[in-house]
C-alpha positions as CSV (number, residue, x, y, z in Angstrom):
1,M,2.5,-5.1,23.4
2,K,-1.0,-4.5,22.0
3,S,0.0,-1.3,20.2
4,K,3.1,-3.1,18.7
5,N,0.9,-5.9,17.3
6,L,-1.6,-3.4,16.0
7,F,1.2,-1.6,14.2
8,L,2.7,-4.8,12.7
9,S,-0.8,-5.6,11.4
10,Y,-1.2,-2.2,9.8
11,I,2.3,-1.2,8.7
12,I,1.9,-2.3,5.1
13,F,-1.6,-0.9,5.1
14,L,-2.5,2.7,6.1
15,T,-4.3,4.9,8.5
16,S,-7.1,7.4,8.0
17,L,-7.1,10.8,6.3
18,N,-8.7,13.4,4.1
19,I,-8.2,15.3,0.8
20,I,-5.5,18.0,0.9
21,A,-5.4,21.4,-0.7
22,N,-2.7,22.0,-3.3
23,D,-0.8,24.7,-1.5
24,E,2.9,25.2,-1.4
25,L,5.2,23.2,0.9
26,T,5.6,25.3,4.0
27,I,7.3,24.3,7.2
28,D,7.0,26.1,10.5
29,L,10.5,26.2,11.8
30,G,9.8,27.6,15.2
31,D,12.7,28.7,17.3
32,K,16.0,27.4,15.9
33,N,18.8,26.7,18.4
34,N,22.4,27.2,17.6
35,E,23.2,23.5,17.2
36,C,20.7,23.0,14.3
37,K,21.8,26.2,12.7
38,D,25.3,24.8,12.3
39,I,24.0,22.2,9.9
40,T,24.2,23.8,6.5
41,R,24.7,22.9,2.8
42,E,28.4,23.4,3.3
43,T,28.6,20.8,6.1
44,L,26.7,18.0,4.4
45,T,27.7,15.5,1.8
46,E,25.1,13.3,0.1
47,R,26.0,9.6,0.4
48,N,26.0,7.3,-2.6
49,F,26.6,3.6,-2.6
50,S,26.6,2.1,-6.2
51,N,27.6,-1.0,-8.1
52,N,27.2,-2.1,-11.7
53,F,25.3,-5.2,-12.6
54,V,24.1,-7.1,-15.7
55,G,20.8,-9.0,-15.7
56,T,18.3,-10.5,-18.0
57,F,14.7,-9.4,-17.5
58,N,11.8,-10.4,-19.7
59,G,14.3,-11.8,-22.1
60,K,16.3,-8.5,-22.4
61,K,19.9,-8.2,-21.3
62,I,20.2,-5.0,-19.3
63,E,23.4,-3.3,-18.0
64,Y,22.3,-1.3,-15.0
65,T,23.6,0.6,-12.0
66,A,22.1,-0.2,-8.6
67,S,22.5,2.5,-6.0
68,L,21.4,3.5,-2.5
69,K,21.5,7.3,-2.6
70,E,20.8,10.2,-0.3
71,K,19.0,13.4,-1.5
72,I,19.0,16.3,0.9
73,I,16.0,18.7,0.5
74,Y,16.6,22.3,1.5
75,E,14.3,24.9,2.8
76,K,12.5,26.9,0.1
77,D,13.1,30.3,1.7
78,D,16.7,29.5,2.7
79,P,18.3,27.0,0.3
80,N,21.4,26.8,2.6
81,L,19.4,25.1,5.4
82,P,18.5,21.4,5.1
83,M,15.2,20.0,6.3
84,A,15.0,16.4,5.1
85,S,17.4,13.6,4.0
86,F,15.7,11.2,1.6
87,F,17.3,7.8,1.0
88,Y,16.2,5.9,-2.1
89,T,17.2,2.9,-4.1
90,E,17.5,3.4,-7.9
91,Y,18.1,1.0,-10.8
92,I,19.2,2.9,-13.9
93,S,19.9,1.2,-17.2
94,K,23.0,2.1,-19.3
95,D,20.6,3.3,-22.0
96,S,18.3,5.5,-19.9
97,D,17.9,8.8,-21.8
98,Q,14.1,8.5,-22.2
99,R,13.2,5.2,-20.7
100,P,10.1,5.3,-18.4
101,I,10.7,5.8,-14.7
102,I,8.6,4.1,-12.0
103,F,8.7,5.9,-8.6
104,S,7.6,3.3,-6.1
105,F,6.7,3.3,-2.4
106,N,4.7,1.3,0.1
107,G,2.3,2.5,2.7
108,G,1.8,2.3,6.5
109,P,2.1,5.2,6.9
110,G,5.4,4.4,8.4
111,S,6.5,1.7,6.0
112,A,9.7,1.7,3.9
113,S,9.6,0.6,0.3
114,L,11.2,-2.8,0.8
115,W,8.0,-4.8,0.3
116,L,7.5,-3.8,-3.3
117,H,11.3,-3.5,-3.8
118,M,12.3,-7.0,-2.6
119,G,8.9,-8.6,-3.1
120,V,8.2,-8.1,-6.8
121,L,9.7,-5.1,-8.7
122,G,13.5,-5.1,-8.1
123,P,16.2,-7.2,-9.9
124,K,16.5,-9.4,-6.8
125,V,13.5,-10.7,-4.9
126,I,12.7,-12.7,-1.8
127,K,10.7,-15.9,-2.3
128,V,8.4,-16.8,0.6
129,P,6.2,-19.8,0.4
130,S,3.5,-19.4,-2.2
131,D,1.1,-21.5,-0.3
132,A,0.7,-19.2,2.7
133,S,2.9,-21.2,5.0
134,D,5.4,-19.6,7.4
135,D,8.7,-18.3,6.2
136,G,10.6,-19.9,9.0
137,S,14.2,-19.0,9.8
138,P,17.1,-18.0,7.6
139,P,18.7,-18.6,5.2
140,Y,15.9,-17.3,3.0
141,N,15.6,-17.7,-0.8
142,I,16.8,-14.5,-2.6
143,I,16.8,-15.0,-6.3
144,D,17.2,-13.1,-9.6
145,N,13.9,-11.5,-10.7
146,K,13.7,-12.4,-14.4
147,L,10.4,-10.7,-14.7
148,S,11.4,-7.3,-13.3
149,P,10.1,-4.3,-15.2
150,L,13.7,-3.1,-15.2
151,S,13.6,-4.6,-18.7
152,D,11.5,-1.6,-19.9
153,A,11.7,1.1,-17.1
154,D,14.2,2.6,-14.6
155,L,13.1,2.0,-11.0
156,V,13.3,4.4,-8.0
157,F,12.2,3.1,-4.6
158,I,11.4,6.0,-2.2
159,D,11.6,5.6,1.6
160,P,9.5,8.4,3.1
161,I,10.8,10.4,6.1
162,G,11.0,8.3,9.2
163,T,11.4,5.0,7.2
164,G,14.5,3.3,5.8
165,Y,17.4,5.6,6.4
166,S,15.3,8.8,5.5
167,R,15.0,11.4,8.3
168,A,14.4,15.0,9.1
169,I,17.6,17.0,9.6
170,G,18.7,20.5,10.6
171,C,16.2,22.4,12.6
172,H,13.4,20.0,11.6
173,E,11.6,17.0,13.3
174,G,10.0,14.0,11.6
175,E,6.6,15.0,12.8
176,E,6.7,18.0,10.4
177,F,6.4,15.6,7.5
178,W,4.1,13.0,9.0
179,G,0.6,13.8,7.8
180,V,-1.9,13.6,5.0
181,S,-1.1,17.1,3.8
182,E,2.6,17.1,4.6
183,D,3.7,13.8,3.1
184,P,2.9,14.3,-0.6
185,K,4.4,17.8,-0.6
186,I,7.9,16.6,0.6
187,I,7.8,13.5,-1.7
188,A,6.8,15.7,-4.7
189,E,9.8,17.9,-3.9
190,F,12.1,14.9,-3.9
191,I,10.7,13.7,-7.3
192,R,11.2,17.2,-8.8
193,R,14.8,17.2,-7.6
194,W,15.5,13.7,-8.8
195,I,14.1,14.5,-12.3
196,T,16.2,17.7,-12.5
197,D,19.4,16.2,-11.1
198,N,19.2,13.2,-13.5
199,K,18.1,15.3,-16.6
200,R,15.0,13.1,-17.1
201,W,12.4,15.8,-17.8
202,N,11.3,14.1,-21.0
203,S,11.1,10.6,-19.7
204,P,7.7,9.0,-19.1
205,R,7.0,8.8,-15.4
206,Y,4.8,6.6,-13.4
207,I,3.7,6.5,-9.7
208,L,3.3,3.1,-8.1
209,G,2.0,2.8,-4.6
210,E,0.8,0.0,-2.4
211,S,-1.9,0.2,0.3
212,Y,-1.5,3.7,1.9
213,G,0.0,4.4,-1.5
214,G,-3.7,4.6,-2.5
215,I,-3.7,7.8,-0.4
216,R,-0.2,9.0,-1.2
217,G,-0.3,8.2,-4.9
218,P,-3.3,10.3,-6.1
219,L,-2.4,13.2,-3.9
220,L,1.2,13.1,-5.2
221,V,-0.1,13.2,-8.8
222,S,-2.1,16.4,-7.9
223,E,0.8,17.9,-6.0
224,L,3.2,17.3,-8.9
225,R,1.0,18.8,-11.6
226,S,0.0,21.8,-9.4
227,G,3.5,23.0,-8.9
228,S,3.4,26.7,-9.6
229,I,7.1,26.8,-10.7
230,T,7.7,23.3,-12.0
231,P,4.4,21.5,-12.9
232,I,5.0,17.9,-13.7
233,E,2.5,15.6,-15.5
234,V,2.4,11.9,-14.7
235,N,1.9,9.3,-17.4
236,G,0.2,6.8,-15.2
237,L,-0.7,5.7,-11.6
238,L,-0.4,2.1,-10.5
239,L,-2.2,1.2,-7.3
240,V,-1.5,-2.1,-5.5
241,A,-4.2,-3.1,-3.0
242,P,-5.2,0.5,-2.5
243,A,-7.1,2.2,0.3
244,S,-8.1,5.4,-1.4
245,D,-11.5,6.0,0.2
246,Y,-11.7,5.3,3.9
247,Q,-15.5,5.3,4.0
248,Y,-15.2,1.8,2.4
249,L,-12.6,0.5,4.9
250,V,-13.3,1.7,8.4
251,F,-15.7,-0.4,10.5
252,H,-17.5,2.1,12.6
253,P,-21.1,2.3,13.8
254,G,-23.3,3.9,11.2
255,N,-20.9,3.3,8.3
256,N,-22.3,0.4,6.2
257,S,-20.0,0.8,3.3
258,P,-17.2,-1.6,4.5
259,H,-19.7,-4.3,5.3
260,Y,-21.0,-4.9,1.8
261,G,-17.5,-4.1,0.4
262,F,-15.8,-6.8,2.5
263,L,-18.4,-9.6,2.1
264,P,-17.1,-10.9,-1.3
265,S,-13.6,-11.3,0.3
266,Y,-15.2,-13.1,3.2
267,A,-16.8,-15.4,0.6
268,A,-13.5,-16.1,-1.2
269,T,-11.8,-16.8,2.1
270,A,-14.5,-19.1,3.3
271,Y,-14.4,-20.9,0.0
272,Y,-10.6,-21.3,0.2
273,H,-10.8,-22.8,3.7
274,G,-13.5,-25.3,2.7
275,K,-16.4,-23.7,4.6
276,I,-18.7,-23.4,1.6
277,E,-20.9,-26.1,0.3
278,T,-21.1,-25.5,-3.5
279,N,-20.1,-27.0,-6.8
280,K,-19.3,-23.6,-8.2
281,S,-15.8,-22.5,-9.1
282,L,-14.1,-19.8,-6.9
283,Q,-14.6,-17.2,-9.6
284,D,-18.3,-18.0,-10.1
285,F,-18.9,-18.1,-6.4
286,Y,-17.0,-14.8,-5.9
287,L,-19.0,-13.1,-8.7
288,E,-22.3,-14.4,-7.1
289,S,-21.3,-13.0,-3.7
290,K,-20.6,-9.6,-5.4
291,Q,-24.1,-9.6,-6.9
292,F,-25.6,-10.5,-3.6
293,S,-23.7,-7.7,-1.8
294,L,-24.6,-5.1,-4.4
295,N,-28.2,-6.0,-5.1
296,E,-29.5,-7.5,-1.8
297,Y,-27.1,-7.1,1.1
298,G,-26.2,-3.4,0.6
299,P,-29.8,-2.3,0.1
300,A,-30.8,-4.3,3.2
301,L,-28.3,-2.4,5.3
302,L,-29.6,0.9,3.9
303,K,-33.1,0.0,5.0
304,G,-31.9,-0.4,8.6
305,S,-34.9,-0.9,11.0
306,R,-37.3,-0.4,8.1
307,I,-36.4,-3.9,6.7
308,S,-39.1,-6.5,7.2
309,K,-38.5,-9.6,9.3
310,T,-38.9,-11.8,6.3
311,E,-36.4,-9.9,4.2
312,K,-33.9,-9.7,7.0
313,N,-34.1,-13.4,7.7
314,N,-33.6,-14.1,4.0
315,V,-30.6,-11.8,3.8
316,M,-29.0,-13.3,6.9
317,Q,-29.5,-16.8,5.5
318,K,-27.7,-15.8,2.3
319,Y,-25.0,-14.0,4.3
320,S,-24.4,-17.2,6.2
321,Y,-24.2,-19.2,3.0
322,F,-21.6,-16.8,1.4
323,T,-19.4,-16.4,4.5
324,G,-19.4,-19.8,6.2
325,L,-20.6,-18.2,9.4
326,S,-23.5,-19.5,11.4
327,K,-26.8,-17.7,10.9
328,R,-26.9,-17.1,14.7
329,F,-23.5,-15.4,14.6
330,V,-24.6,-13.2,11.7
331,E,-27.8,-12.3,13.7
332,D,-25.8,-11.5,16.8
333,F,-23.9,-9.0,14.8
334,N,-27.0,-7.5,13.2
335,M,-25.7,-8.6,9.7
336,R,-22.6,-6.4,10.3
337,V,-19.6,-8.6,11.0
338,D,-16.3,-6.6,11.0
339,A,-13.2,-8.1,9.5
340,S,-11.4,-8.9,12.8
341,S,-14.5,-10.8,14.2
342,F,-14.7,-12.7,10.9
343,R,-11.0,-13.7,11.1
344,K,-11.5,-15.0,14.6
345,E,-14.8,-16.8,14.0
346,L,-14.4,-18.6,10.6
347,L,-12.1,-21.4,11.8
348,R,-12.7,-21.1,15.5
349,D,-14.1,-24.7,15.4
350,Q,-10.6,-25.8,14.2
351,G,-8.7,-23.7,16.7
352,Y,-7.4,-21.2,14.2
353,S,-7.6,-17.5,13.4
354,I,-6.8,-16.3,9.9
355,G,-4.7,-13.6,8.4
356,R,-5.6,-10.0,7.7
357,L,-3.2,-9.1,4.9
358,D,-3.7,-12.6,3.5
359,S,-6.6,-14.7,4.7
360,R,-5.1,-17.9,3.4
361,Y,-2.8,-17.9,6.4
362,K,-4.0,-19.5,9.6
363,N,-2.6,-20.2,13.1
364,S,-3.7,-20.7,16.6
365,D,-4.1,-17.9,19.2
366,Y,-3.2,-18.0,22.8
367,M,-6.8,-18.7,23.5
368,S,-9.5,-19.8,21.0
369,G,-12.0,-17.6,22.9
370,G,-12.5,-13.9,22.4
371,Q,-13.7,-11.7,19.6
372,Y,-10.4,-10.8,17.9
373,P,-7.2,-12.6,16.8
374,D,-4.0,-12.0,18.8
375,T,-2.2,-10.6,15.7
376,D,-2.1,-10.8,12.0
377,V,-0.7,-14.2,11.3
378,S,0.0,-13.4,7.7
379,S,2.3,-10.5,8.6
380,E,4.1,-12.8,11.0
381,G,4.5,-15.2,8.2
382,F,6.8,-13.2,5.9
383,M,8.2,-10.1,7.6
384,S,11.5,-11.6,8.7
385,A,12.3,-12.8,5.2
386,Y,11.8,-9.4,3.7
387,V,13.9,-7.5,6.2
388,T,16.7,-10.1,5.7
389,A,16.5,-9.7,2.0
390,I,16.9,-5.9,1.9
391,H,20.0,-6.0,4.1
392,T,21.5,-8.8,2.1
393,W,21.0,-7.0,-1.2
394,F,22.3,-3.7,0.2
395,A,25.5,-5.5,1.3
396,E,25.9,-6.7,-2.3
397,I,25.6,-3.2,-3.6
398,G,28.2,-2.1,-1.1
399,V,26.1,-0.1,1.3
400,E,27.8,0.8,4.6
401,M,25.6,2.8,7.0
402,D,26.0,3.6,10.6
403,M,22.3,3.4,11.4
404,L,19.6,0.8,11.2
405,Y,17.3,0.5,8.2
406,Q,13.7,1.1,9.5
407,S,11.4,-1.3,7.6
408,G,8.6,0.2,9.6
409,D,8.2,2.7,12.5
410,S,5.3,2.8,14.8
411,D,6.2,6.4,15.8
412,V,5.4,7.5,12.3
413,Y,2.1,5.5,12.2
414,F,0.8,6.7,15.6
415,S,2.0,10.3,15.1
416,W,0.4,10.7,11.6
417,K,-1.6,13.9,11.4
418,H,-5.1,13.7,10.0
419,P,-7.3,16.5,8.7
420,Q,-9.9,15.7,11.3
421,E,-9.4,14.3,14.7
422,W,-11.1,11.0,15.4
423,K,-12.9,11.6,18.7
424,G,-16.0,9.7,19.6
425,N,-18.3,9.8,16.7
426,D,-16.6,12.7,15.0
427,F,-15.3,10.8,12.1
428,G,-14.0,12.1,8.8
429,Y,-13.1,9.7,6.0
430,V,-10.3,10.5,3.6
431,N,-11.1,10.1,-0.1
432,T,-8.4,10.7,-2.6
433,V,-10.1,9.1,-5.6
434,P,-11.4,12.4,-6.9
435,H,-7.7,13.3,-7.6
436,I,-7.6,10.4,-10.0
437,A,-10.7,11.6,-11.8
438,R,-9.2,15.1,-11.9
439,A,-6.0,13.8,-13.5
440,Q,-8.0,12.0,-16.1
441,R,-9.9,15.2,-17.0
442,Y,-6.8,17.4,-17.4
443,N,-4.4,14.8,-18.9
444,K,-5.7,12.9,-21.9
445,D,-2.8,10.4,-21.7
446,F,-3.2,9.7,-18.0
447,K,-3.9,6.0,-17.3
448,V,-4.6,3.9,-14.2
449,Y,-3.8,0.4,-13.1
450,V,-5.4,-1.1,-10.0
451,S,-4.5,-4.6,-8.6
452,C,-6.0,-6.4,-5.7
453,G,-6.2,-9.8,-4.0
454,L,-9.3,-11.8,-3.3
455,Y,-7.9,-12.9,0.1
456,D,-7.1,-9.4,1.2
457,L,-9.0,-8.5,4.4
458,A,-7.2,-5.1,4.7
459,T,-8.1,-3.5,1.4
460,P,-10.5,-5.9,-0.3
461,C,-11.1,-6.0,-4.1
462,F,-14.7,-5.1,-3.9
463,T,-14.1,-2.0,-1.8
464,A,-11.6,-0.8,-4.5
465,E,-14.1,-1.6,-7.2
466,N,-16.8,0.4,-5.3
467,F,-14.8,3.6,-4.6
468,M,-13.3,3.7,-8.1
469,N,-16.9,3.6,-9.5
470,D,-18.3,6.0,-6.9
471,N,-16.1,9.0,-7.6
472,S,-16.5,10.0,-11.3
473,V,-13.5,8.0,-12.5
474,D,-13.6,7.1,-16.2
475,M,-13.5,3.3,-15.7
476,D,-12.8,2.9,-19.5
477,R,-9.3,4.3,-18.7
478,V,-8.7,2.0,-15.7
479,I,-7.3,-1.5,-15.8
480,F,-8.7,-3.4,-12.8
481,S,-7.0,-6.7,-12.1
482,E,-8.0,-9.3,-9.4
483,F,-5.7,-12.0,-8.1
484,E,-6.3,-15.2,-6.1
485,A,-3.9,-13.9,-3.5
486,G,-3.7,-11.5,-0.5
487,H,-2.8,-7.9,0.0
488,M,0.7,-8.5,-1.3
489,M,-0.4,-10.6,-4.2
490,Y,3.1,-11.1,-5.3
491,N,3.7,-13.5,-2.4
492,H,1.7,-16.0,-4.5
493,Q,3.8,-17.2,-7.4
494,P,1.1,-17.4,-10.2
495,S,-0.1,-13.9,-9.2
496,F,3.5,-12.6,-9.0
497,N,4.0,-13.7,-12.7
498,R,0.8,-12.1,-14.0
499,F,1.2,-9.0,-12.0
500,L,4.7,-8.3,-13.4
501,N,3.5,-9.0,-16.9
502,E,0.7,-6.5,-16.5
503,V,2.9,-3.8,-14.9
504,T,5.6,-4.1,-17.6
505,E,3.0,-3.9,-20.3
506,F,1.4,-0.9,-18.7
507,V,4.6,1.2,-18.6
508,K,6.0,0.3,-22.0
């Protein structure tokens, strides 16, 4: 039960990793048995469920085809033998010769693309309560998305292997594709095939990823452009609540980076829940907390035991002011309160724990005691609505599948291969931000959009701001946008509207 709750809390988020080398996609087949050898190109037929629709998006009437399709990827050394079956949902306008294309995916790893698909980008979206209340039971509110970027770009939602309907086939197992190095290679191969099959080589192309997409996206940009046979440049990268540098996200003894990176989101959360005594606006208070974190709190952590008692006492006092936690609690944690402990403590006096993906959410635990919440109450507050929405929309398209759509798979998450095993204190933190800087250096037209939510306690805004500024990225070529919302900022209606306006403008 504990592992299931952990996965549900993390499935839209990501796990830990490191930078990959740009080598060719190679798969160790091992010993093939006769049964898997019988599955060949001649025995397989790619499935395609399509329907035609007309919609009005951003004031433009668009005729488009909505499809759930299968693309089978074959082995490089033997193009008759299949290794992966990708299922993806595409929305293609009638006038699509050179329209921009947005390739979109979520994170996990182990999450399908339904969150971005049905939450904000697609022609139909699910509407969960904007005020962070529970989504309840069906029927849920599935509506036309009049702000979808389908007005100006075609959309392709990718379900990585082990999610949605996508799976390893032939003589291959899913684990072969589940890893930091393996994942972007196979997805890059899918994109190359899609562009070729659809004759869209001269269309502008954008990569949009959420959460673990902050790992997958930059690596995918590098993997596409490094192809020795078919190098592909990307016009832009859009990162939604990204986790691109794990040094800023993993709470571990000796790693101070998350502590000063998370504090401004603690401050915004405490302000939202009425735990702060101030006449300042949220934005002014949040900005003040960032300045404290950058100029006083971060340096104090760096000093460690060298800090004077007077300075430490002063920093703890300010930490308490910004977070709504008692000075005694801050002292007990040696000024290093991890996110789970904060979520449990902030409203303990009211009998509530708060959400991880969206700290506006609150609910009671089985017991008010203890250090950590029972689960992520924000995930519990909207997951059912999204899963219902994707199945309802697929039925309207005409999808008939004999297997379940995997919105998320814990096997993928817990089987993910990392470049360095996490054993004891032997930690290695993935950092894919240098891939963004590299793309900027070698593509003068490459642009970046980063969005984040102030109430996100999984991938906070200030952590993204820190790792983007800490890795030689040209910030003059980055649009950085903050929202008064959580990890999935599109669950908050005002943020939904502004986010889509910014995305559509970015890809025009």
